[in-house]
ZADO-1210 file (C-alpha; in nm, 4 decimals, padded with zeros to 6 digits):
<atoms>
<atom x="00.0309" y="-00.0359" z="00.0261" code="MET" pos="1"/>
<atom x="00.2891" y="00.2065" z="00.0701" code="ARG" pos="2"/>
<atom x="00.4585" y="00.2162" z="-00.2301" code="ARG" pos="3"/>
<atom x="00.1348" y="00.1853" z="-00.4577" code="LEU" pos="4"/>
<atom x="00.0982" y="00.5603" z="-00.2804" code="ALA" pos="5"/>
<atom x="00.4305" y="00.6597" z="-00.3954" code="ALA" pos="6"/>
<atom x="00.3740" y="00.5391" z="-00.7219" code="LEU" pos="7"/>
<atom x="00.0748" y="00.7435" z="-00.6886" code="THR" pos="8"/>
<atom x="00.2374" y="01.0430" z="-00.5771" code="LEU" pos="9"/>
<atom x="00.5212" y="01.0144" z="-00.8467" code="ALA" pos="10"/>
<atom x="00.2777" y="01.0167" z="-01.1231" code="GLY" pos="11"/>
<atom x="00.0954" y="01.2946" z="-01.0263" code="VAL" pos="12"/>
<atom x="00.4683" y="01.4800" z="-01.0201" code="LEU" pos="13"/>
<atom x="00.5261" y="01.3088" z="-01.3296" code="LEU" pos="14"/>
<atom x="00.1952" y="01.4522" z="-01.5354" code="ALA" pos="15"/>
<atom x="00.2201" y="01.6892" z="-01.8085" code="GLY" pos="16"/>
<atom x="00.2336" y="02.0650" z="-01.7726" code="CYS" pos="17"/>
<atom x="-00.0580" y="02.1955" z="-01.9506" code="GLY" pos="18"/>
<atom x="00.0754" y="02.5588" z="-02.0690" code="GLY" pos="19"/>
<atom x="00.4326" y="02.5956" z="-01.9385" code="TYR" pos="20"/>
<atom x="00.7433" y="02.4014" z="-02.1141" code="ASP" pos="21"/>
<atom x="00.7787" y="02.0189" z="-01.9924" code="ALA" pos="22"/>
<atom x="01.0820" y="02.0284" z="-01.7649" code="THR" pos="23"/>
<atom x="01.3656" y="01.7760" z="-01.5771" code="VAL" pos="24"/>
<atom x="01.4639" y="01.8411" z="-01.2344" code="VAL" pos="25"/>
<atom x="01.7802" y="01.8309" z="-01.2451" code="PRO" pos="26"/>
<atom x="01.9936" y="01.6497" z="-01.0055" code="GLU" pos="27"/>
<atom x="02.2087" y="01.9170" z="-00.7590" code="PRO" pos="28"/>
<atom x="02.5650" y="01.8711" z="-00.8028" code="ASP" pos="29"/>
<atom x="02.8831" y="01.9338" z="-00.5759" code="GLU" pos="30"/>
<atom x="02.9259" y="02.2556" z="-00.7184" code="SER" pos="31"/>
<atom x="02.5294" y="02.3769" z="-00.6704" code="ALA" pos="32"/>
<atom x="02.4929" y="02.1991" z="-00.3231" code="ALA" pos="33"/>
<atom x="02.8035" y="02.4211" z="-00.2157" code="ALA" pos="34"/>
<atom x="02.6445" y="02.7630" z="-00.3430" code="ALA" pos="35"/>
<atom x="02.3601" y="02.6961" z="-00.1458" code="ALA" pos="36"/>
<atom x="02.5158" y="02.6931" z="00.1732" code="GLY" pos="37"/>
<atom x="02.6702" y="02.9477" z="00.3920" code="PRO" pos="38"/>
<atom x="02.9110" y="03.2081" z="00.2364" code="ASN" pos="39"/>
<atom x="03.0071" y="03.4787" z="00.4612" code="PRO" pos="40"/>
<atom x="03.1632" y="03.7844" z="00.3436" code="SER" pos="41"/>
<atom x="03.4817" y="03.9363" z="00.5391" code="ASP" pos="42"/>
<atom x="03.3508" y="04.2367" z="00.5036" code="ASP" pos="43"/>
<atom x="03.0555" y="04.2086" z="00.7326" code="ASN" pos="44"/>
<atom x="03.0358" y="04.0694" z="01.0950" code="GLU" pos="45"/>
<atom x="02.9716" y="03.7375" z="01.2317" code="GLU" pos="46"/>
<atom x="02.6167" y="03.6455" z="01.0894" code="CYS" pos="47"/>
<atom x="02.3677" y="03.6109" z="01.3752" code="GLU" pos="48"/>
<atom x="01.9784" y="03.5333" z="01.2793" code="ASN" pos="49"/>
<atom x="01.8904" y="03.7843" z="01.5886" code="ASP" pos="50"/>
<atom x="01.5947" y="03.9400" z="01.3651" code="GLY" pos="51"/>
<atom x="01.8295" y="04.1454" z="01.1528" code="ARG" pos="52"/>
<atom x="01.7778" y="03.9146" z="00.8240" code="GLU" pos="53"/>
<atom x="01.4179" y="03.9861" z="00.7880" code="LEU" pos="54"/>
<atom x="01.4719" y="04.3671" z="00.7126" code="ILE" pos="55"/>
<atom x="01.4446" y="04.4307" z="00.3980" code="SER" pos="56"/>
<atom x="01.4526" y="04.7416" z="00.1196" code="TYR" pos="57"/>
<atom x="01.2003" y="05.0232" z="00.1538" code="ASP" pos="58"/>
<atom x="00.9421" y="04.9919" z="-00.1230" code="PRO" pos="59"/>
<atom x="00.9260" y="05.3333" z="-00.2141" code="GLY" pos="60"/>
<atom x="00.6768" y="05.4206" z="-00.5048" code="ASP" pos="61"/>
<atom x="00.7355" y="05.0796" z="-00.6757" code="GLY" pos="62"/>
<atom x="00.8883" y="05.1752" z="-00.9578" code="THR" pos="63"/>
<atom x="00.9448" y="05.0223" z="-01.3699" code="LEU" pos="64"/>
<atom x="01.2557" y="05.2121" z="-01.4354" code="ASP" pos="65"/>
<atom x="01.4937" y="05.0223" z="-01.2300" code="GLY" pos="66"/>
<atom x="01.7360" y="04.8248" z="-01.4224" code="THR" pos="67"/>
<atom x="01.6077" y="04.4818" z="-01.3405" code="ALA" pos="68"/>
<atom x="01.2719" y="04.5376" z="-01.3894" code="VAL" pos="69"/>
<atom x="01.3755" y="04.7385" z="-01.7282" code="ARG" pos="70"/>
<atom x="01.5133" y="04.4164" z="-01.8477" code="ARG" pos="71"/>
<atom x="01.2763" y="04.1779" z="-01.7473" code="ILE" pos="72"/>
<atom x="01.0096" y="04.4216" z="-01.8749" code="ARG" pos="73"/>
<atom x="01.2098" y="04.4767" z="-02.2263" code="ASP" pos="74"/>
<atom x="01.2175" y="04.0207" z="-02.2255" code="ARG" pos="75"/>
<atom x="00.8542" y="04.0350" z="-02.2149" code="GLY" pos="76"/>
<atom x="00.8287" y="03.8329" z="-01.9364" code="ARG" pos="77"/>
<atom x="00.9337" y="03.7093" z="-01.5432" code="LEU" pos="78"/>
<atom x="01.1356" y="03.4255" z="-01.5222" code="ILE" pos="79"/>
<atom x="01.1121" y="03.2886" z="-01.1642" code="ALA" pos="80"/>
<atom x="01.2426" y="02.9408" z="-01.0041" code="GLY" pos="81"/>
<atom x="00.9852" y="02.7493" z="-00.8304" code="VAL" pos="82"/>
<atom x="00.9290" y="02.4349" z="-00.6943" code="ALA" pos="83"/>
<atom x="00.6478" y="02.1761" z="-00.8816" code="ALA" pos="84"/>
<atom x="00.6721" y="01.8988" z="-00.6361" code="ASP" pos="85"/>
<atom x="00.5162" y="02.0548" z="-00.3275" code="THR" pos="86"/>
<atom x="00.1628" y="02.0605" z="-00.3148" code="TYR" pos="87"/>
<atom x="-00.0058" y="02.3779" z="-00.1720" code="LEU" pos="88"/>
<atom x="00.2733" y="02.5977" z="-00.2280" code="LEU" pos="89"/>
<atom x="00.4005" y="02.4852" z="-00.6198" code="GLY" pos="90"/>
<atom x="00.3331" y="02.1984" z="-00.7505" code="ALA" pos="91"/>
<atom x="00.1441" y="02.0567" z="-01.0962" code="ARG" pos="92"/>
<atom x="-00.2428" y="02.0126" z="-01.0976" code="SER" pos="93"/>
<atom x="-00.3453" y="01.6415" z="-01.1440" code="GLY" pos="94"/>
<atom x="-00.5829" y="01.7546" z="-01.4120" code="GLY" pos="95"/>
<atom x="-00.3855" y="02.0363" z="-01.5845" code="THR" pos="96"/>
<atom x="-00.0305" y="01.9848" z="-01.5517" code="GLY" pos="97"/>
<atom x="-00.0057" y="02.3284" z="-01.4420" code="VAL" pos="98"/>
<atom x="00.2392" y="02.4292" z="-01.1649" code="VAL" pos="99"/>
<atom x="-00.0279" y="02.6272" z="-00.9158" code="GLU" pos="100"/>
<atom x="-00.0151" y="02.6987" z="-00.5779" code="GLY" pos="101"/>
<atom x="00.0843" y="02.9907" z="-00.2883" code="PHE" pos="102"/>
<atom x="00.4288" y="03.0648" z="-00.4176" code="ASP" pos="103"/>
<atom x="00.2455" y="03.0613" z="-00.7274" code="ILE" pos="104"/>
<atom x="00.0519" y="03.3439" z="-00.6632" code="ASP" pos="105"/>
<atom x="00.3194" y="03.5134" z="-00.5391" code="MET" pos="106"/>
<atom x="00.5295" y="03.4750" z="-00.8536" code="VAL" pos="107"/>
<atom x="00.1915" y="03.6095" z="-01.0421" code="ASN" pos="108"/>
<atom x="00.0842" y="03.9516" z="-00.8395" code="ALA" pos="109"/>
<atom x="00.4742" y="04.0529" z="-00.9232" code="ILE" pos="110"/>
<atom x="00.4315" y="03.9870" z="-01.2854" code="ALA" pos="111"/>
<atom x="00.0979" y="04.2279" z="-01.2330" code="GLN" pos="112"/>
<atom x="00.3247" y="04.4671" z="-01.0853" code="SER" pos="113"/>
<atom x="00.5609" y="04.4015" z="-01.3441" code="ILE" pos="114"/>
<atom x="00.2799" y="04.5082" z="-01.6227" code="TRP" pos="115"/>
<atom x="-00.0316" y="04.6658" z="-01.4295" code="PRO" pos="116"/>
<atom x="-00.2542" y="04.7507" z="-01.7221" code="ASP" pos="117"/>
<atom x="-00.2837" y="04.3901" z="-01.8748" code="GLU" pos="118"/>
<atom x="-00.5197" y="04.1197" z="-01.7319" code="SER" pos="119"/>
<atom x="-00.4518" y="03.8946" z="-01.4951" code="PRO" pos="120"/>
<atom x="-00.4929" y="03.6253" z="-01.7628" code="GLU" pos="121"/>
<atom x="-00.2823" y="03.7692" z="-01.9974" code="ARG" pos="122"/>
<atom x="-00.0112" y="03.7753" z="-01.7354" code="ILE" pos="123"/>
<atom x="-00.0817" y="03.4179" z="-01.6680" code="VAL" pos="124"/>
<atom x="-00.0583" y="03.3239" z="-02.0008" code="ALA" pos="125"/>
<atom x="00.1999" y="03.5432" z="-02.1586" code="ASN" pos="126"/>
<atom x="00.3882" y="03.7072" z="-01.9423" code="ARG" pos="127"/>
<atom x="00.5243" y="03.4238" z="-01.6578" code="VAL" pos="128"/>
<atom x="00.7982" y="03.1979" z="-01.7109" code="GLU" pos="129"/>
<atom x="00.8292" y="02.9225" z="-01.4446" code="LEU" pos="130"/>
<atom x="01.1272" y="02.7029" z="-01.4725" code="LYS" pos="131"/>
<atom x="01.1495" y="02.4239" z="-01.1799" code="VAL" pos="132"/>
<atom x="01.4430" y="02.3688" z="-00.9599" code="ILE" pos="133"/>
<atom x="01.5691" y="02.2184" z="-00.7039" code="THR" pos="134"/>
<atom x="01.6353" y="02.3858" z="-00.3461" code="ALA" pos="135"/>
<atom x="02.0172" y="02.3525" z="-00.4030" code="ALA" pos="136"/>
<atom x="02.0090" y="02.5594" z="-00.7333" code="ASP" pos="137"/>
<atom x="01.8061" y="02.8164" z="-00.5999" code="ARG" pos="138"/>
<atom x="02.1619" y="03.0517" z="-00.5127" code="ILE" pos="139"/>
<atom x="02.3494" y="02.9414" z="-00.8042" code="ARG" pos="140"/>
<atom x="02.0891" y="03.0430" z="-01.0471" code="LEU" pos="141"/>
<atom x="02.0411" y="03.3185" z="-00.9169" code="LEU" pos="142"/>
<atom x="02.3911" y="03.4370" z="-00.9145" code="GLN" pos="143"/>
<atom x="02.4383" y="03.3532" z="-01.2664" code="ASP" pos="144"/>
<atom x="02.5231" y="03.6644" z="-01.4785" code="GLY" pos="145"/>
<atom x="02.2932" y="03.5165" z="-01.7521" code="ASP" pos="146"/>
<atom x="01.9639" y="03.5409" z="-01.5237" code="HIS" pos="147"/>
<atom x="01.9139" y="03.2455" z="-01.6534" code="PRO" pos="148"/>
<atom x="01.5799" y="03.3288" z="-01.3606" code="ILE" pos="149"/>
<atom x="01.5023" y="03.6473" z="-01.1768" code="ASP" pos="150"/>
<atom x="01.3799" y="03.5322" z="-00.8355" code="ILE" pos="151"/>
<atom x="01.2422" y="03.2397" z="-00.6412" code="VAL" pos="152"/>
<atom x="00.9889" y="03.1922" z="-00.4966" code="SER" pos="153"/>
<atom x="00.9840" y="02.8201" z="-00.3635" code="ARG" pos="154"/>
<atom x="00.9478" y="02.8311" z="00.0139" code="ASN" pos="155"/>
<atom x="01.2915" y="03.0104" z="00.0715" code="MET" pos="156"/>
<atom x="01.3854" y="03.0508" z="00.4034" code="THR" pos="157"/>
<atom x="01.5138" y="03.4089" z="00.4960" code="VAL" pos="158"/>
<atom x="01.8562" y="03.4029" z="00.7143" code="ASN" pos="159"/>
<atom x="02.1896" y="03.6291" z="00.7459" code="CYS" pos="160"/>
<atom x="02.4309" y="03.3727" z="00.5586" code="ASP" pos="161"/>
<atom x="02.1755" y="03.3770" z="00.2286" code="ARG" pos="162"/>
<atom x="02.1579" y="03.7622" z="00.2056" code="TRP" pos="163"/>
<atom x="02.5329" y="03.7385" z="00.1501" code="GLN" pos="164"/>
<atom x="02.4667" y="03.5650" z="-00.1534" code="ASP" pos="165"/>
<atom x="02.1022" y="03.6792" z="-00.3177" code="VAL" pos="166"/>
<atom x="01.8845" y="03.9672" z="-00.1775" code="ALA" pos="167"/>
<atom x="01.5336" y="03.9381" z="-00.0201" code="PHE" pos="168"/>
<atom x="01.1651" y="04.0429" z="-00.0239" code="SER" pos="169"/>
<atom x="01.0331" y="04.1422" z="00.2887" code="GLN" pos="170"/>
<atom x="00.8733" y="03.8395" z="00.4656" code="ILE" pos="171"/>
<atom x="00.5711" y="03.7013" z="00.3190" code="TYR" pos="172"/>
<atom x="00.4823" y="03.3614" z="00.5049" code="TYR" pos="173"/>
<atom x="00.5826" y="03.2959" z="00.8755" code="ASP" pos="174"/>
<atom x="00.6136" y="02.9032" z="00.8378" code="ALA" pos="175"/>
<atom x="00.8206" y="02.6194" z="01.0826" code="GLY" pos="176"/>
<atom x="00.9652" y="02.3140" z="01.1104" code="GLN" pos="177"/>
<atom x="00.8348" y="02.0108" z="01.1685" code="LYS" pos="178"/>
<atom x="00.8347" y="01.6778" z="01.0876" code="VAL" pos="179"/>
<atom x="00.6318" y="01.3860" z="00.9226" code="LEU" pos="180"/>
<atom x="00.6280" y="01.0171" z="01.0496" code="VAL" pos="181"/>
<atom x="00.3814" y="00.7179" z="00.9664" code="GLY" pos="182"/>
<atom x="00.1132" y="00.6659" z="01.1690" code="LYS" pos="183"/>
<atom x="00.1347" y="00.4012" z="01.4324" code="ASP" pos="184"/>
<atom x="00.5230" y="00.3856" z="01.4334" code="THR" pos="185"/>
<atom x="00.5389" y="00.4464" z="01.7861" code="GLY" pos="186"/>
<atom x="00.7305" y="00.8004" z="01.6647" code="ILE" pos="187"/>
<atom x="00.5402" y="01.0764" z="01.8934" code="GLU" pos="188"/>
<atom x="00.8226" y="01.3236" z="02.0349" code="SER" pos="189"/>
<atom x="01.1414" y="01.4548" z="01.8567" code="ILE" pos="190"/>
<atom x="01.3393" y="01.2324" z="02.1017" code="GLU" pos="191"/>
<atom x="01.1573" y="00.9384" z="01.9580" code="ASP" pos="192"/>
<atom x="01.3571" y="01.0308" z="01.6425" code="LEU" pos="193"/>
<atom x="01.6666" y="00.8838" z="01.7894" code="ALA" pos="194"/>
<atom x="01.8448" y="00.6128" z="01.5612" code="GLY" pos="195"/>
<atom x="01.5570" y="00.6722" z="01.3078" code="LYS" pos="196"/>
<atom x="01.6157" y="00.8373" z="00.9239" code="ARG" pos="197"/>
<atom x="01.4754" y="01.1762" z="00.8999" code="VAL" pos="198"/>
<atom x="01.5107" y="01.2718" z="00.5484" code="CYS" pos="199"/>
<atom x="01.4934" y="01.6480" z="00.4079" code="ALA" pos="200"/>
<atom x="01.6180" y="01.8409" z="00.0901" code="PRO" pos="201"/>
<atom x="01.9559" y="01.8435" z="00.0038" code="ALA" pos="202"/>
<atom x="02.0825" y="02.2697" z="00.0470" code="GLY" pos="203"/>
<atom x="01.7927" y="02.3638" z="00.2736" code="THR" pos="204"/>
<atom x="01.8038" y="02.4624" z="00.6318" code="THR" pos="205"/>
<atom x="01.6210" y="02.1623" z="00.7528" code="SER" pos="206"/>
<atom x="01.8682" y="01.8801" z="00.7408" code="ILE" pos="207"/>
<atom x="02.0783" y="02.1313" z="00.9104" code="ASP" pos="208"/>
<atom x="01.8741" y="02.1690" z="01.1611" code="ASN" pos="209"/>
<atom x="01.7347" y="01.7934" z="01.2031" code="ILE" pos="210"/>
<atom x="02.1403" y="01.7627" z="01.2978" code="ARG" pos="211"/>
<atom x="02.0981" y="02.0354" z="01.5474" code="LYS" pos="212"/>
<atom x="01.7800" y="01.9651" z="01.7105" code="ILE" pos="213"/>
<atom x="01.8426" y="01.5431" z="01.7791" code="GLN" pos="214"/>
<atom x="02.1959" y="01.4757" z="01.6882" code="PRO" pos="215"/>
<atom x="02.1367" y="01.0777" z="01.7196" code="ASP" pos="216"/>
<atom x="01.8933" y="01.0881" z="01.4107" code="ALA" pos="217"/>
<atom x="02.0282" y="00.9363" z="01.1032" code="ILE" pos="218"/>
<atom x="01.9953" y="01.2588" z="00.8366" code="PRO" pos="219"/>
<atom x="01.9306" y="01.1758" z="00.5002" code="VAL" pos="220"/>
<atom x="01.9137" y="01.4523" z="00.2150" code="SER" pos="221"/>
<atom x="01.7778" y="01.4012" z="-00.1376" code="SER" pos="222"/>
<atom x="01.6978" y="01.5885" z="-00.4258" code="THR" pos="223"/>
<atom x="01.3319" y="01.7449" z="-00.2977" code="ASP" pos="224"/>
<atom x="01.0581" y="01.6842" z="-00.0893" code="ASN" pos="225"/>
<atom x="00.8655" y="01.4477" z="-00.3447" code="SER" pos="226"/>
<atom x="01.2048" y="01.2561" z="-00.3606" code="ALA" pos="227"/>
<atom x="01.2331" y="01.2800" z="00.0658" code="CYS" pos="228"/>
<atom x="00.8390" y="01.1221" z="00.0679" code="MET" pos="229"/>
<atom x="00.9103" y="00.8599" z="-00.1709" code="ILE" pos="230"/>
<atom x="01.1709" y="00.7277" z="00.0196" code="LEU" pos="231"/>
<atom x="00.9590" y="00.7020" z="00.3448" code="PHE" pos="232"/>
<atom x="00.6835" y="00.5485" z="00.1632" code="GLN" pos="233"/>
<atom x="00.9513" y="00.3030" z="00.0126" code="ASN" pos="234"/>
<atom x="01.0079" y="00.2287" z="00.3724" code="GLY" pos="235"/>
<atom x="01.3968" y="00.3641" z="00.3025" code="GLU" pos="236"/>
<atom x="01.3416" y="00.6834" z="00.5552" code="ALA" pos="237"/>
<atom x="01.1391" y="00.7054" z="00.9228" code="ASP" pos="238"/>
<atom x="01.0058" y="01.0651" z="00.8609" code="GLY" pos="239"/>
<atom x="01.0348" y="01.3692" z="00.6522" code="VAL" pos="240"/>
<atom x="01.1362" y="01.7013" z="00.8024" code="SER" pos="241"/>
<atom x="01.0699" y="02.0261" z="00.6617" code="THR" pos="242"/>
<atom x="00.8703" y="02.3443" z="00.6765" code="ASP" pos="243"/>
<atom x="00.4782" y="02.2434" z="00.8277" code="ASP" pos="244"/>
<atom x="00.3302" y="02.4017" z="00.4991" code="THR" pos="245"/>
<atom x="00.5645" y="02.1643" z="00.2796" code="VAL" pos="246"/>
<atom x="00.4351" y="01.8428" z="00.5613" code="LEU" pos="247"/>
<atom x="00.1315" y="01.9566" z="00.5295" code="ALA" pos="248"/>
<atom x="00.0912" y="01.9049" z="00.1687" code="GLY" pos="249"/>
<atom x="00.2686" y="01.5718" z="00.2171" code="LEU" pos="250"/>
<atom x="00.0313" y="01.4876" z="00.4702" code="ALA" pos="251"/>
<atom x="-00.2549" y="01.5233" z="00.2474" code="ALA" pos="252"/>
<atom x="-00.1958" y="01.3088" z="-00.0327" code="GLN" pos="253"/>
<atom x="-00.0566" y="00.9895" z="00.2329" code="ASP" pos="254"/>
<atom x="-00.3060" y="00.8492" z="00.4630" code="PRO" pos="255"/>
<atom x="-00.0520" y="00.6587" z="00.6295" code="TYR" pos="256"/>
<atom x="00.1374" y="00.9734" z="00.7354" code="ALA" pos="257"/>
<atom x="00.1187" y="01.2176" z="01.0097" code="THR" pos="258"/>
<atom x="00.3135" y="01.5568" z="01.1251" code="VAL" pos="259"/>
<atom x="00.4104" y="01.5110" z="01.4697" code="LEU" pos="260"/>
<atom x="00.1960" y="01.7530" z="01.7161" code="LYS" pos="261"/>
<atom x="00.5523" y="01.9656" z="01.8450" code="THR" pos="262"/>
<atom x="00.5347" y="02.2799" z="01.8330" code="GLU" pos="263"/>
<atom x="00.8084" y="02.4703" z="01.5726" code="PHE" pos="264"/>
<atom x="01.1127" y="02.3404" z="01.5498" code="LEU" pos="265"/>
<atom x="01.2378" y="02.6278" z="01.4283" code="THR" pos="266"/>
<atom x="01.1231" y="02.9687" z="01.2679" code="SER" pos="267"/>
<atom x="01.1576" y="02.9390" z="00.8784" code="GLU" pos="268"/>
<atom x="01.0678" y="03.2840" z="00.7376" code="PRO" pos="269"/>
<atom x="00.9872" y="03.3004" z="00.3808" code="TYR" pos="270"/>
<atom x="01.1159" y="03.5182" z="00.1343" code="GLY" pos="271"/>
<atom x="01.1042" y="03.5759" z="-00.2232" code="ILE" pos="272"/>
<atom x="01.4816" y="03.5939" z="-00.3452" code="ALA" pos="273"/>
<atom x="01.6636" y="03.7477" z="-00.6420" code="ALA" pos="274"/>
<atom x="02.0282" y="03.8869" z="-00.7471" code="ASN" pos="275"/>
<atom x="02.1821" y="04.0826" z="-00.4976" code="SER" pos="276"/>
<atom x="02.2104" y="04.3636" z="-00.7467" code="ASP" pos="277"/>
<atom x="01.8733" y="04.3773" z="-00.8425" code="ASP" pos="278"/>
<atom x="01.7529" y="04.6058" z="-00.5375" code="VAL" pos="279"/>
<atom x="01.4986" y="04.7768" z="-00.7763" code="ASP" pos="280"/>
<atom x="01.3142" y="04.4418" z="-00.8345" code="LEU" pos="281"/>
<atom x="01.3107" y="04.3497" z="-00.4752" code="VAL" pos="282"/>
<atom x="01.1590" y="04.7342" z="-00.3882" code="ARG" pos="283"/>
<atom x="00.8942" y="04.6211" z="-00.6312" code="LEU" pos="284"/>
<atom x="00.8099" y="04.3042" z="-00.4974" code="ILE" pos="285"/>
<atom x="00.8149" y="04.4735" z="-00.1655" code="ASN" pos="286"/>
<atom x="00.5752" y="04.7096" z="-00.3022" code="LYS" pos="287"/>
<atom x="00.3300" y="04.4105" z="-00.4143" code="THR" pos="288"/>
<atom x="00.3358" y="04.2417" z="-00.1215" code="LEU" pos="289"/>
<atom x="00.2202" y="04.5576" z="00.0805" code="GLU" pos="290"/>
<atom x="-00.1003" y="04.5968" z="-00.2464" code="ASP" pos="291"/>
<atom x="-00.1549" y="04.2201" z="-00.1599" code="MET" pos="292"/>
<atom x="-00.2061" y="04.3426" z="00.2010" code="ARG" pos="293"/>
<atom x="-00.3891" y="04.5928" z="00.1267" code="ARG" pos="294"/>
<atom x="-00.6542" y="04.4734" z="-00.1852" code="ASP" pos="295"/>
<atom x="-00.6574" y="04.1207" z="00.0549" code="GLY" pos="296"/>
<atom x="-00.5135" y="03.8966" z="-00.2275" code="ARG" pos="297"/>
<atom x="-00.2717" y="03.7730" z="-00.0273" code="TRP" pos="298"/>
<atom x="-00.5685" y="03.6530" z="00.2419" code="GLN" pos="299"/>
<atom x="-00.7104" y="03.4859" z="-00.0310" code="GLY" pos="300"/>
<atom x="-00.4566" y="03.3019" z="-00.1381" code="SER" pos="301"/>
<atom x="-00.3846" y="03.2146" z="00.2083" code="TYR" pos="302"/>
<atom x="-00.7203" y="03.0590" z="00.2389" code="LYS" pos="303"/>
<atom x="-00.7278" y="02.8805" z="-00.0672" code="LYS" pos="304"/>
<atom x="-00.3964" y="02.7139" z="-00.0694" code="TRP" pos="305"/>
<atom x="-00.3298" y="02.6899" z="00.2928" code="LEU" pos="306"/>
<atom x="-00.5460" y="02.7574" z="00.5902" code="GLN" pos="307"/>
<atom x="-00.7947" y="02.4538" z="00.5455" code="GLY" pos="308"/>
<atom x="-00.4757" y="02.1660" z="00.5304" code="PRO" pos="309"/>
<atom x="-00.2943" y="02.3844" z="00.8425" code="LEU" pos="310"/>
<atom x="-00.6097" y="02.4115" z="01.0134" code="GLY" pos="311"/>
<atom x="-00.5237" y="02.7675" z="01.1406" code="VAL" pos="312"/>
<atom x="-00.6090" y="03.1614" z="00.9867" code="PRO" pos="313"/>
<atom x="-00.3067" y="03.3238" z="00.8650" code="GLY" pos="314"/>
<atom x="-00.1761" y="03.6636" z="00.8807" code="VAL" pos="315"/>
<atom x="00.0593" y="03.8362" z="00.6796" code="GLN" pos="316"/>
<atom x="00.3624" y="03.8956" z="00.8359" code="PRO" pos="317"/>
<atom x="00.4760" y="04.2699" z="00.9120" code="GLU" pos="318"/>
<atom x="00.7256" y="04.3601" z="00.7105" code="PRO" pos="319"/>
<atom x="01.0598" y="04.5277" z="00.8487" code="ARG" pos="320"/>
<atom x="01.2334" y="04.7949" z="00.6419" code="TYR" pos="321"/>
<atom x="01.5943" y="04.9514" z="00.6244" code="GLY" pos="322"/>
<atom x="01.9316" y="04.8613" z="00.4888" code="GLN" pos="323"/>
<atom x="01.9931" y="04.4686" z="00.5744" code="ASN" pos="324"/>
<atom x="02.3652" y="04.4702" z="00.7337" code="PRO" pos="325"/>
<atom x="02.4271" y="04.1198" z="00.5630" code="TRP" pos="326"/>
<atom x="02.4005" y="04.2223" z="00.2608" code="ALA" pos="327"/>
<atom x="02.6489" y="04.2121" z="00.0470" code="ARG" pos="328"/>
</atoms>
């Protein structure tokens, strides 16, 4: 039964993708994994996540005249790195194969700000290109001078190490890490994970957090969340640990899985990431998020995708603006 569930999940994730170009998710190589890790700058003081990492650039008036925004408008489309395996956040629809979810709504809203006079339907059809990427590829692709992607909207945790490699928007969602396990396995707490194999995607903060929170667990890494879930369903991992938003989507697809009822193991504030030089683009993203707060689009997206599975009402985080001390 568990293997059948795994094959069903894999089938959904590999379904055709409708209006988007078919994309094969690459295996992260060693250089990609290295790029996703800390790279502190010699010019900055020792990096510490003490709340200052949440500071982003003031949106100003959301001008369209900046270098990065002009580059996107001249190209004619916004290119966003996203997930296609993370149900509720970014996943292919089983019916149409179109990538959809809470993170994808953020991308479409940003594109709407870049082309404010066009209809939402035209924005989705003509102004957005979604590139399915692995977590380990997020920073490397943003740093590429050829601009293979403009932004990452892929449940990416903001921290001071990453600020030294990329730039982040204001926080658009406050997530927290938890652990998914099998029902009736006897695993009911973090302590019970001692000696158990816990999977998290390579290039994420989740795999590092597991090592710190339960050093007696056996960390297992894989390319992405769906690969971790398939390892779990095949009996090759005893649990999966990542953000509560991701686990809610995984548990909704597997009747044998449950999320441990613990407090958040860590705080995982999500930001939209861009190249460090694209400050004008980050300002426009922040203006977009402010607009979504005022007109209710953020709340509508949360209710559509996350409120039911998470079981709690959502509140859009309050922004903090200024000069981020960890920015490159």
